[in-house]
LUMBAMI-205205 format. One record per residue (C-alpha): residue number from 1; residue in one letter; x, z, y. Coordinates in steps of 0.25 Angstrom, whole numbers, plus 5000, padded with zeros to 4 digits. Each point is the difference from the previous one (the first is absolute). Layout:
N
resi->NUM; resn->A; u->X; w->Z; v->Y .
...
//
This chain:
66
resi->1; resn->M; u->5107; w->5392; v->4903 .
resi->2; resn->A; u->5011; w->4993; v->5008 .
resi->3; resn->D; u->5010; w->5010; v->5006 .
resi->4; resn->S; u->5008; w->4990; v->5008 .
resi->5; resn->I; u->4999; w->4986; v->5006 .
resi->6; resn->K; u->5013; w->4993; v->5002 .
resi->7; resn->V; u->5001; w->4988; v->5010 .
resi->8; resn->Y; u->5012; w->4992; v->4996 .
resi->9; resn->E; u->5007; w->4993; v->5012 .
resi->10; resn->N; u->4997; w->4985; v->4999 .
resi->11; resn->G; u->4992; w->5003; v->4987 .
resi->12; resn->P; u->4988; w->5006; v->4994 .
resi->13; resn->Y; u->4992; w->5013; v->5000 .
resi->14; resn->V; u->5004; w->5008; v->4988 .
resi->15; resn->I; u->4990; w->5011; v->4996 .
resi->16; resn->Q; u->5003; w->5011; v->4990 .
resi->17; resn->T; u->4987; w->5000; v->4991 .
resi->18; resn->G; u->5002; w->5013; v->4993 .
resi->19; resn->G; u->5000; w->4992; v->4987 .
resi->20; resn->T; u->4987; w->4992; v->5001 .
resi->21; resn->Y; u->4992; w->4991; v->5009 .
resi->22; resn->C; u->4987; w->4993; v->5000 .
resi->23; resn->V; u->4998; w->4985; v->5002 .
resi->24; resn->D; u->4988; w->4992; v->5006 .
resi->25; resn->S; u->4994; w->4999; v->4986 .
resi->26; resn->G; u->5000; w->5015; v->4998 .
resi->27; resn->E; u->5011; w->4999; v->4990 .
resi->28; resn->T; u->5010; w->5011; v->5000 .
resi->29; resn->K; u->5014; w->4996; v->4999 .
resi->30; resn->E; u->5012; w->5009; v->4996 .
resi->31; resn->Q; u->5012; w->4998; v->5010 .
resi->32; resn->P; u->5008; w->5010; v->5008 .
resi->33; resn->A; u->5000; w->4991; v->5013 .
resi->34; resn->I; u->4994; w->4987; v->5005 .
resi->35; resn->A; u->5006; w->4991; v->5011 .
resi->36; resn->L; u->4990; w->4994; v->5009 .
resi->37; resn->C; u->5002; w->4987; v->5009 .
resi->38; resn->R; u->5002; w->5001; v->5015 .
resi->39; resn->C; u->5005; w->4987; v->5003 .
resi->40; resn->G; u->4988; w->4992; v->4996 .
resi->41; resn->Q; u->5007; w->4990; v->4991 .
resi->42; resn->S; u->4998; w->5006; v->4986 .
resi->43; resn->E; u->4993; w->4992; v->4989 .
resi->44; resn->M; u->4996; w->5013; v->4994 .
resi->45; resn->K; u->4993; w->5007; v->5012 .
resi->46; resn->P; u->4998; w->5011; v->5002 .
resi->47; resn->F; u->5013; w->5002; v->4992 .
resi->48; resn->C; u->5014; w->4996; v->5004 .
resi->49; resn->D; u->5007; w->4989; v->4993 .
resi->50; resn->G; u->5013; w->4999; v->5008 .
resi->51; resn->N; u->4996; w->4989; v->5009 .
resi->52; resn->H; u->5004; w->5008; v->5012 .
resi->53; resn->K; u->5014; w->4996; v->4997 .
resi->54; resn->R; u->4997; w->4985; v->4999 .
resi->55; resn->V; u->4993; w->5000; v->5013 .
resi->56; resn->G; u->5009; w->5009; v->5008 .
resi->57; resn->F; u->4990; w->5011; v->5003 .
resi->58; resn->E; u->5005; w->5010; v->5010 .
resi->59; resn->A; u->4994; w->5013; v->5003 .
resi->60; resn->P; u->5005; w->5015; v->5001 .
resi->61; resn->G; u->4999; w->5010; v->4989 .
resi->62; resn->A; u->4994; w->5014; v->5000 .
resi->63; resn->E; u->4996; w->5011; v->4990 .
resi->64; resn->I; u->4987; w->5007; v->5000 .
resi->65; resn->T; u->4999; w->5013; v->4992 .
resi->66; resn->I; u->4986; w->5004; v->4996 .
//
C-alpha cells in the first residue's frame, strides 16, 4: 500500500508503491515508486515520460501522507 503521494511542482504525481503495483492487465510489477502524468502530454499515459518539461507545464506541488 502506498504511504505517500508527492505532487512535484511543475511535474508528476509520484506514488510510493511499497514495492509493487498492478497494471490494467492484472500484471504485478516490482517498483518502489511510480510517476503519473498530470500535464496530459505523456506518450506513456498514465505514466509520466517527462513531457511536462517540454510543454512548460506549471502547477503547484504538495505531499499527501496516507
